[in-house]
C-alpha positions, 0 to 999 in steps of 0.5 A: 923277651930274651936277648943275646950279647957278650960281656964287654967289661967286667970289674970283679973288684967292684962286682959289676960290668957291662953287656953289649947287645948283639943286634944293636950294640947297646951296652947294659949294666950287669950286677954280680947279683945276676950271675947266679945262673952262670955258676961262675964269674963272668968272662970278657967276650962270653956270649950270654942270653939275658932279659932287660929290666928298667928302673928310674935311672937306667936299663940293667940285665936280669936273668942272665944265662950262658949260651955255651 
């Protein structure tokens, strides 16, 4: 399932950030390895669509793409 949200935090020096879901305001972890679909570095407040995956620790974003 695809979701929409925006990048609310990005730590370029650490290679990760967080996306806030549009519908329920939950934050999801975003690792730099998932930004290949953007073709550029993430920007704060950038609107994106994404899918969510879970592991034993937390939920995180997969298959991210820009909405513009």
